[in-house]
TORTI-319005 format. One record per residue (C-alpha): z, y, x; residue number from 1; residue in three letters; chain. Coordinates in pm, 1 decimal. Each point is the difference from the previous one (the first is absolute). Layout:
PT        zz        yy        xx  num  residuo  cadena
PT         Z         Y         X  NUM      Ala       A
...
***
This chain:
PT        zz        yy        xx  num  residuo  cadena
PT    9782.7  -17299.9    7476.7    1      Met       A
PT     287.1     253.6      32.9    2      Pro       A
PT     -81.4     342.8     132.9    3      Lys       A
PT     127.0     106.5     340.1    4      Cys       A
PT     279.4     259.2     -14.9    5      Pro       A
PT    -104.3     359.1      65.2    6      Leu       A
PT      60.7     104.4     359.2    7      Leu       A
PT     104.8     357.5      70.4    8      Ile       A
PT     -52.4      81.8     369.2    9      Pro       A
PT     268.8     209.8     172.6   10      Pro       A
PT     -70.3     371.9      43.5   11      Glu       A
PT     123.9      -7.2     359.3   12      Gly       A
PT    -254.6    -262.1     111.5   13      Ser       A
PT     -89.8      19.3     368.1   14      Arg       A
PT    -157.8    -222.8     261.7   15      Ser       A
PT     228.5    -183.2     242.1   16      Phe       A
PT     -54.0    -227.9     300.4   17      Arg       A
PT     154.4    -348.2     -11.0   18      Val       A
PT      31.5    -198.1     323.3   19      Glu       A
PT      49.3    -376.5     -23.6   20      Leu       A
PT     220.9    -201.0     238.5   21      Pro       A
PT    -304.5    -124.9     194.0   22      Asp       A
PT    -109.8     358.6      74.4   23      Gly       A
PT    -285.8      16.9    -249.0   24      Arg       A
PT      12.7     288.1    -243.8   25      Ala       A
PT    -155.1     139.7    -316.3   26      Tyr       A
PT      48.4     306.7    -221.2   27      Trp       A
PT     137.7      -9.4    -351.0   28      Thr       A
PT     112.1     242.2    -274.3   29      Val       A
PT     370.1      79.5     -45.5   30      Val       A
PT     200.4     219.3    -236.5   31      Asp       A
PT     258.1     271.2      76.1   32      Asp       A
PT     257.7    -264.3      91.2   33      Ala       A
PT    -249.3    -167.1     238.9   34      Tyr       A
PT     -23.1    -304.1    -224.0   35      Leu       A
PT    -338.8    -168.1     -14.5   36      Lys       A
PT    -214.7      55.0    -308.2   37      Val       A
PT     -53.0    -368.9     -60.9   38      Glu       A
PT    -340.8       9.0    -168.0   39      Val       A
PT    -142.6     212.5     283.2   40      Ala       A
PT     176.7    -197.4     273.0   41      Asp       A
PT    -155.3    -327.2    -113.1   42      Arg       A
PT    -345.7     155.8       7.0   43      Phe       A
PT      43.9     154.7     345.3   44      Leu       A
PT     164.1    -311.0     147.3   45      Phe       A
PT    -288.5    -217.9    -120.9   46      Asp       A
PT    -249.2     256.5     127.5   47      Leu       A
PT     153.5     -10.3     348.4   48      Arg       A
PT      69.8    -369.9      40.6   49      Phe       A
PT    -205.6    -171.4    -270.0   50      Gly       A
PT    -323.2     192.7      63.9   51      Leu       A
PT      75.4      64.6     369.9   52      Asp       A
PT     -43.6     375.8     -26.6   53      Arg       A
PT     140.2     230.0     265.3   54      Ser       A
PT     335.3     173.9      -9.8   55      Glu       A
PT    -188.5     329.8      -4.2   56      Gly       A
PT    -182.5    -104.8    -317.1   57      Thr       A
PT     327.8     -70.9    -178.5   58      Thr       A
PT     131.4     336.1     118.9   59      Arg       A
PT    -293.7     179.3    -159.7   60      Met       A
PT      16.4    -208.9    -319.0   61      Tyr       A
PT     375.8      52.6     -32.9   62      Ala       A
PT     -44.8     376.2      25.3   63      Gly       A
PT    -270.6       2.8    -266.6   64      Glu       A
PT     205.8    -220.5    -234.0   65      Leu       A
PT     309.0     216.7      46.7   66      Ala       A
PT    -210.2     304.2     -95.8   67      Cys       A
PT    -117.0    -174.0    -319.6   68      Phe       A
PT     352.1    -124.2     -84.9   69      Phe       A
PT     145.2     351.3      35.5   70      Arg       A
PT    -262.3     135.2    -239.0   71      Trp       A
PT      78.1    -272.7    -254.3   72      Cys       A
PT     372.1      79.6      22.2   73      Ala       A
PT     -47.8     378.8     -25.3   74      Arg       A
PT    -217.9     -36.0    -308.6   75      Thr       A
PT     225.9    -261.2    -164.2   76      Gly       A
PT    -261.0    -277.4       9.9   77      Arg       A
PT      55.2    -368.6      60.3   78      Ser       A
PT    -236.0    -181.6     236.0   79      Leu       A
PT    -195.2    -132.2    -298.8   80      Glu       A
PT     -35.4     349.8    -143.3   81      Glu       A
PT     -93.2     139.2     340.2   82      Gly       A
PT    -295.2    -238.9      18.4   83      Ala       A
PT    -139.8     133.6    -327.8   84      Thr       A
PT      44.3     365.5      98.7   85      His       A
PT    -159.2       3.0     344.8   86      Leu       A
PT    -217.7     295.7     -98.2   87      Ser       A
PT     317.4     208.8     -29.7   88      Ser       A
PT     111.1    -127.9     341.4   89      Phe       A
PT    -334.8     103.3     150.2   90      Val       A
PT      35.1     347.5    -153.0   91      Leu       A
PT     349.4      32.1     148.7   92      Ala       A
PT    -130.9     -99.8     343.5   93      Leu       A
PT    -288.3     247.1     -15.1   94      Arg       A
PT     226.6     291.6     -88.4   95      Thr       A
PT     310.0     -68.2     210.3   96      Thr       A
PT      10.7     104.7     367.9   97      Pro       A
PT     102.6    -282.9     230.3   98      Thr       A
PT     336.2      35.0     170.0   99      Ala       A
PT     -40.7    -259.9     273.3  100      Arg       A
PT     -61.3     139.3     350.1  101      Pro       A
PT    -356.7       9.6     127.8  102      Gly       A
PT    -316.9     201.6     -15.1  103      Arg       A
PT      -6.7     -20.2    -379.7  104      Gly       A
PT     355.5     122.7     -52.1  105      Gln       A
PT      17.6     267.9    -269.6  106      Gly       A
PT    -334.1    -101.1    -154.5  107      Arg       A
PT     -78.4    -253.4    -274.1  108      Pro       A
PT    -129.1    -332.0     134.4  109      Pro       A
PT    -373.7     -49.4      28.3  110      Gly       A
PT    -220.1    -236.0    -197.4  111      Val       A
PT      14.9    -277.6     260.7  112      Ala       A
PT     381.0       1.9       3.6  113      Arg       A
PT      21.7      -4.6    -381.1  114      Ile       A
PT    -244.5    -291.0     -20.3  115      Asn       A
PT     210.0    -187.4     255.1  116      His       A
PT     320.0      55.1    -201.2  117      Val       A
PT    -179.8    -132.1    -309.0  118      Leu       A
PT    -131.4    -303.4     190.4  119      Ala       A
PT     352.3     -81.7     120.2  120      Val       A
PT     133.5      32.9    -354.9  121      Ala       A
PT    -265.2    -239.2    -130.7  122      Arg       A
PT      80.5    -259.5     269.0  123      Glu       A
PT     369.4      34.0     -78.3  124      Phe       A
PT     -54.4     -54.2    -372.4  125      Tyr       A
PT    -218.1    -307.1      55.9  126      Lys       A
PT     276.4    -150.7     212.3  127      His       A
PT     270.2      95.6    -251.2  128      Ala       A
PT    -195.1    -159.8    -285.6  129      Val       A
PT     -50.5    -321.1     198.9  130      Ala       A
PT     373.9      -6.3      79.8  131      Ala       A
PT      90.3      53.9    -366.4  132      Gly       A
PT     176.5     329.5      72.3  133      Ser       A
PT    -214.3     205.4    -238.2  134      Val       A
PT    -212.3     -85.1    -299.3  135      Ser       A
PT    -361.8     -99.3      58.1  136      Ala       A
PT     -95.7     261.2    -259.0  137      Glu       A
PT      27.3     269.4     266.7  138      Val       A
PT    -323.0    -123.5     158.8  139      Leu       A
PT    -199.4     121.3    -299.1  140      Thr       A
PT     116.0     352.4      83.3  141      Gly       A
PT    -108.2     -38.1     361.7  142      Leu       A
PT    -339.2    -167.5     -36.2  143      Tyr       A
PT    -290.6       6.9    -237.8  144      Glu       A
PT    -183.8    -328.2     -45.1  145      Val       A
PT    -373.8     -27.2     -62.8  146      Ala       A
PT    -248.3    -285.3     -22.3  147      Asp       A
PT    -369.0     -44.7      71.1  148      Asp       A
PT    -120.3     -60.1    -357.8  149      Arg       A
PT    -201.1     324.9      -5.1  150      His       A
PT    -169.9     -53.8     335.9  151      Leu       A
PT    -370.7     -91.0       3.3  152      Pro       A
PT     -59.3    -373.7      28.1  153      Ala       A
PT    -144.1      47.9     350.3  154      Glu       A
PT     332.2     137.1     123.3  155      Leu       A
PT     226.7    -263.6    -150.1  156      Arg       A
PT     118.6    -282.7     226.2  157      Pro       A
PT    -141.8    -344.9     -53.8  158      Glu       A
PT     201.0    -261.3    -184.9  159      Gly       A
PT      59.0     184.9    -326.5  160      Gly       A
PT     326.0     123.0    -138.7  161      Gly       A
PT     154.0     342.4      18.1  162      Leu       A
PT     126.4     135.8     331.8  163      Arg       A
PT     286.0     246.8      -8.4  164      Tyr       A
PT     103.3     265.7     248.3  165      His       A
PT     283.1     252.7      11.9  166      Ala       A
PT      10.5     344.5     150.7  167      Arg       A
PT     286.5     247.3      37.6  168      Pro       A
PT      44.5     248.8    -281.8  169      Arg       A
PT     138.2     264.8     231.0  170      His       A
PT    -193.2      91.4     311.0  171      Arg       A
PT    -102.1     348.3     109.2  172      Leu       A
PT    -356.1      56.6     107.9  173      Arg       A
PT     -43.8      63.7     368.9  174      Thr       A
PT    -278.0     161.9     194.9  175      Glu       A
PT    -170.7    -173.3     287.5  176      Arg       A
PT     255.6     -41.9     273.5  177      Ala       A
PT     -13.3     267.0     265.4  178      Ala       A
PT     -73.6     -89.8     358.9  179      Ala       A
PT     310.7    -130.2     178.9  180      Pro       A
PT     214.5     258.4     174.7  181      Asp       A
PT     -96.8    -103.3     351.0  182      Ala       A
PT     110.6     162.4     322.0  183      Ala       A
PT    -284.4     170.7     179.7  184      Ser       A
PT    -105.5    -107.4     348.1  185      Glu       A
PT     135.6     331.4     132.6  186      Gln       A
PT     338.9     -52.2    -168.7  187      Glu       A
PT      32.3    -351.1     136.4  188      Trp       A
PT     -88.5     113.7     353.1  189      Glu       A
PT     257.6     279.5     -27.9  190      Ala       A
PT     267.8    -253.0     -96.3  191      Leu       A
PT    -100.2    -219.8     292.2  192      Leu       A
PT      36.3     292.3     241.9  193      Glu       A
PT     335.0      98.4    -152.2  194      Ala       A
PT     146.6    -351.2      35.1  195      Ala       A
PT     244.5     -30.8     289.7  196      Ser       A
PT      18.1    -378.9      36.3  197      Ser       A
PT    -252.6    -278.4      40.8  198      Trp       A
PT     159.2    -183.8    -291.2  199      Arg       A
PT     -79.8     287.7    -233.4  200      Asp       A
PT    -350.3      35.7     141.8  201      Arg       A
PT     -63.4    -372.9     -40.0  202      Phe       A
PT     116.7      20.0    -362.4  203      Leu       A
PT    -239.9     288.5     -65.8  204      Leu       A
PT    -288.9    -187.6     159.9  205      Val       A
PT      78.7    -321.3    -189.3  206      Leu       A
PT      14.6     174.8    -338.5  207      Leu       A
PT    -316.5     195.6      78.5  208      Arg       A
PT    -220.6    -280.6     132.7  209      Phe       A
PT     162.4    -300.0    -169.1  210      Gly       A
PT      37.3     158.7    -343.2  211      Gly       A
PT     339.5    -164.1     -47.2  212      Leu       A
PT     252.8     101.1    -262.5  213      Arg       A
PT     324.5     123.2     151.3  214      Ile       A
PT     189.1    -302.6    -135.8  215      Gly       A
PT    -253.7    -231.0     163.5  216      Glu       A
PT      28.8     177.9     334.5  217      Ala       A
PT     380.1       0.0       2.4  218      Leu       A
PT       8.0    -366.5     -99.8  219      Gly       A
PT    -213.3    -106.6     297.4  220      Leu       A
PT     153.8    -240.1     248.0  221      Arg       A
PT    -113.2     -28.5     359.6  222      Arg       A
PT    -109.9    -353.9     -82.1  223      Ser       A
PT    -245.9     149.7    -251.2  224      Asp       A
PT    -187.8     187.6     274.5  225      Leu       A
PT    -276.6    -209.0     153.2  226      His       A
PT    -142.2     256.9     237.0  227      Phe       A
PT    -174.3    -229.1     248.9  228      Ser       A
PT    -365.9    -100.5     -17.8  229      Ala       A
PT      99.3    -350.1    -111.3  230      Ser       A
PT     314.3    -110.4    -183.0  231      Ser       A
PT     -65.5    -373.3      -7.3  232      Thr       A
PT     299.4     -54.9     229.3  233      Ser       A
PT     231.4     104.4    -285.9  234      Val       A
PT    -192.2    -199.0    -260.5  235      Gly       A
PT    -208.8     287.5    -139.3  236      Cys       A
PT    -373.5     -52.8     -36.3  237      Lys       A
PT     -87.2     364.5     -72.6  238      Val       A
PT    -217.1     135.2     278.9  239      Ala       A
PT      61.2     335.0     167.2  240      Gly       A
PT     302.3     232.2      -1.6  241      Pro       A
PT     159.4      20.1    -342.7  242      His       A
PT     329.7       4.5    -186.7  243      Leu       A
PT     134.5    -193.3    -296.9  244      His       A
PT     153.5     174.3    -301.3  245      Val       A
PT     255.0    -239.2    -150.0  246      Val       A
PT     226.6      56.6    -297.6  247      Arg       A
PT     368.7     -54.5      79.3  248      Arg       A
PT     344.5     108.6    -118.4  249      Asp       A
PT      94.8     225.2     291.1  250      Asn       A
PT     342.2     153.2      73.9  251      Pro       A
PT    -159.4     347.8      19.7  252      Asn       A
PT    -142.1     -56.6    -351.2  253      Arg       A
PT    -356.1      31.2     131.0  254      Ala       A
PT    -228.3    -191.1    -233.8  255      Trp       A
PT    -364.5    -104.8      13.4  256      Ala       A
PT    -132.9      79.3    -347.0  257      Lys       A
PT    -229.7    -301.5     -29.3  258      Ser       A
PT     146.3    -348.7      -1.1  259      Arg       A
PT    -317.4    -118.4     178.4  260      Asp       A
PT       4.6      30.1     379.0  261      Ala       A
PT    -299.0     170.5     158.7  262      Arg       A
PT    -152.2      53.5     343.2  263      Val       A
PT     -76.8     350.2     129.2  264      Val       A
PT    -223.8      27.4     308.9  265      Pro       A
PT     104.3     269.3     247.5  266      Val       A
PT    -193.3     200.3     256.5  267      Gly       A
PT      52.2     160.3     339.0  268      Arg       A
PT     213.7     290.1    -121.4  269      Trp       A
PT     259.0    -232.3    -154.4  270      Val       A
PT       6.7    -223.9     307.8  271      Leu       A
PT      35.3     290.6     245.5  272      Ala       A
PT     282.9     168.0    -189.1  273      Tyr       A
PT     184.0    -328.5     -51.9  274      Tyr       A
PT      -1.0     -62.5     377.2  275      Asp       A
PT     164.7     338.3      56.6  276      Arg       A
PT     249.5     -56.8    -279.6  277      Tyr       A
PT      90.6    -341.8     143.2  278      Ser       A
PT      90.3     163.9     332.2  279      Gln       A
PT     209.0     262.4    -177.7  280      Glu       A
PT     178.8    -266.6    -200.9  281      Arg       A
PT     111.6    -181.1     317.9  282      Leu       A
PT     227.1     295.7      77.9  283      Ala       A
PT     210.6     -87.0    -309.3  284      Cys       A
PT     173.3    -337.0      68.4  285      Pro       A
PT     118.4     -25.9    -361.7  286      Ala       A
PT    -362.8     -10.7    -115.3  287      Ala       A
PT     -74.9    -312.3     199.9  288      Asp       A
PT     186.1    -222.1    -244.3  289      Gly       A
PT    -194.3     121.0    -304.1  290      Ser       A
PT    -328.6    -151.3    -109.9  291      Asp       A
PT     -81.8     308.4    -206.8  292      Phe       A
PT    -278.6     214.0     143.9  293      Val       A
PT     144.6     339.8     -98.4  294      Phe       A
PT     365.6      39.9      96.6  295      Val       A
PT     247.9     280.2      68.8  296      Asn       A
PT     -20.6     108.9     362.6  297      Leu       A
PT     178.6     335.5       8.3  298      Ser       A
PT     290.4     -34.5    -244.5  299      His       A
PT     240.5    -259.0    -137.2  300      Ala       A
PT     -28.8    -269.4    -106.4  301      Pro       A
PT    -218.0     -54.6     308.1  302      Phe       A
PT    -254.9    -276.9     -38.5  303      Gly       A
PT      32.5      -8.4    -380.3  304      Ala       A
PT    -327.4       5.9    -199.4  305      Pro       A
PT    -115.0     344.3    -112.8  306      Met       A
PT      22.7      86.4    -368.5  307      Thr       A
PT    -254.6     170.2    -222.7  308      Ala       A
PT     229.1     298.5     -55.2  309      Ser       A
PT      28.6      49.5     378.7  310      Ala       A
PT    -379.7      -1.5      30.6  311      Val       A
PT     -40.1     251.7    -281.9  312      Arg       A
PT     248.2     229.0     175.4  313      Gln       A
PT    -192.0     -50.5     324.4  314      Leu       A
PT    -326.1     106.9    -164.6  315      Phe       A
PT     164.3     312.0    -142.1  316      Arg       A
PT     134.0      93.2     344.1  317      Arg       A
PT    -337.6     -59.6     164.4  318      Leu       A
PT    -175.2     205.7    -268.2  319      Ser       A
PT     232.3     293.9      67.8  320      Arg       A
PT     -26.7     -40.5     378.0  321      Arg       A
PT    -379.6      -9.3     -22.0  322      Ala       A
PT      -3.3     315.0    -212.8  323      Gly       A
PT    -193.4    -165.0    -282.7  324      Leu       A
PT     -56.8     194.3    -321.3  325      Ala       A
PT     131.1    -293.6    -202.1  326      Arg       A
PT     227.3    -298.3      69.0  327      Pro       A
PT    -190.1    -321.2      69.1  328      Val       A
PT     159.5    -320.9    -126.3  329      His       A
PT     -68.4    -354.4     131.5  330      Pro       A
PT    -224.8    -110.3    -286.7  331      His       A
PT    -240.3     285.2      73.6  332      Met       A
PT     -88.0    -176.8     326.7  333      Ala       A
PT     -92.0    -311.1    -200.5  334      Arg       A
PT    -212.6     216.2    -229.4  335      His       A
PT    -173.5     138.9     308.2  336      Leu       A
PT     -79.8    -354.6     109.9  337      Ala       A
PT    -138.0     -90.6    -344.1  338      Gly       A
PT    -210.5     315.7     -19.2  339      Ser       A
PT    -150.7     -61.5     342.3  340      Glu       A
PT     -89.3    -358.8     -91.6  341      Leu       A
PT    -200.6     146.5    -286.9  342      Asn       A
PT    -153.1     271.4     220.6  343      Glu       A
PT    -106.3    -266.0     251.2  344      Ala       A
PT    -187.8    -191.7    -271.9  345      Gly       A
PT     231.4    -303.1       5.7  346      Val       A
PT     -69.4    -216.2    -310.4  347      Pro       A
PT     268.6      51.2    -261.8  348      Val       A
PT      96.3    -370.1      -6.9  349      Asp       A
PT      58.9       5.5     376.6  350      Val       A
PT     208.2     317.8     -31.7  351      Ala       A
PT     196.5    -168.8    -277.6  352      Gln       A
PT      87.5    -291.6     228.0  353      Ala       A
PT      92.9     227.3     291.5  354      Leu       A
PT     226.2     221.2    -211.9  355      Leu       A
PT     157.2    -291.5    -187.3  356      Gly       A
PT     -87.2     120.9    -348.5  357      His       A
PT      41.6    -255.9    -274.5  358      Arg       A
PT    -246.6     176.6    -229.3  359      Arg       A
PT    -338.7     137.3      97.1  360      Leu       A
PT      69.1     309.5    -210.0  361      Ser       A
PT     276.9      95.4     245.2  362      Ser       A
PT    -255.6       8.9     282.3  363      Thr       A
PT    -259.7     183.4    -205.6  364      Gln       A
PT     214.0     316.2       0.6  365      Val       A
PT    -126.5      50.2     355.3  366      Tyr       A
PT    -362.9      -2.1    -112.9  367      Thr       A
PT      13.2     365.1    -103.9  368      His       A
PT    -287.4     183.2     159.8  369      Val       A
PT     126.0     260.8     243.1  370      Ser       A
PT    -133.9     355.6      15.0  371      Asp       A
PT    -141.1     -73.2     344.8  372      Arg       A
PT    -200.9    -298.2    -126.1  373      Arg       A
PT    -131.4     206.0    -291.2  374      Leu       A
PT    -115.9     267.0     245.3  375      Arg       A
PT    -154.7    -264.3     228.4  376      Asp       A
PT    -187.5    -147.7    -297.5  377      Ala       A
PT    -148.3     336.3     -99.7  378      Val       A
PT     -92.2      83.7     360.3  379      Asp       A
PT    -161.6    -341.5      40.9  380      Ser       A
PT    -215.3      42.9    -311.9  381      Val       A
PT     -99.4     351.3     108.4  382      Glu       A
PT     -92.0    -117.7     350.3  383      Ala       A
PT    -205.8    -282.9    -144.3  384      Arg       A
PT    -190.4     244.9    -221.0  385      Gly       A
PT     -72.6     225.2     297.2  386      Leu       A
PT    -134.5    -291.4     203.3  387      Arg       A
PT    -233.9     -98.4    -281.8  388      Arg       A
PT    -126.0     357.8     -28.1  389      Lys       A
PT     -65.4      20.1     372.0  390      Glu       A
PT    -203.1    -321.1     -13.0  391      Gln       A
PT    -237.3     142.6    -260.4  392      Arg       A
PT    -332.2     153.4     113.3  393      Pro       A
PT      64.7     353.7     115.3  394      Gly       A
PT     370.6     -64.8      78.3  395      Gly       A
PT     291.8     202.5    -130.4  396      Ala       A
PT     -44.9     347.8    -143.0  397      Arg       A
***
């Protein structure tokens, strides 16, 4: 079988958004002349439309691949050679300050970011090997293969024969994940007081008590809100006020992360603030023709669905107006919801369903024990010991 030709990625690799004629879009990798890097484009196109991943996922993957391609080009390595020298790539990442804007600008990327870049590279190489773009030999540089021949007989699966498994050769060790960066109750209340419209207040309440991702909230349609006691008249058998999170390709590029629709029950706060927002919305005739829940009311294009960037700007303005010591971003309200589910003793599988996590491990990040609960536990044990002492003959001394 002939070997695949060596592929030298362009040094000017960068991520780039591609919009198709039907309005759907994905991100790819282009060179200095804005020509697609074919081997990367096939991977990212299949990721978006073959595996039904979000546009945002391809944007992140394209950025990570472009970073890896630039390193290969700077060091004079082909893609095949880059796969066998990932340790050098990791060293370069750990010692080079990041130039992209954000909180980490000017500092080397952290362990989680480096592991994500490596995971993207591995997925890319598996796709490239399957497509015949690079030699299958590169996989031996990415994975180490082991079998179960040395396991005790009690631990081997029934049926005989060797079982093989592969694990990545390059993966940095991480500490236990820190508790999510959640907004505090005081910060959220300050944002609520600083908001000047019922639309913005309703959004804050929905993120806080519904635990929705910002893409899920901005993708909501009015037909998804079943806020009456019974929704049987519209063919929904779910009892009580609730909303439906549905994945769609929306013009505002809002995207529900999970391809599985889910139901989120809502309480009195959400219902009360939605009533006030509905009245406010009536004052904008252009909004009446839109089925989107969150639309522009105070600037053009009136009635158009809000975008995630507009909401992030809104949160920054509210944070400044409220005089907060730090800017609060939309996902911190979701983290507050997840943390409070844990504080309230909600079973982790129920919290997983409410938050729409695909993996239980994603929900378990909220199971960190807070300082307050640690203090309550110590006080409870101490109080119990005092009660026992008082019940002894002679009482406490």
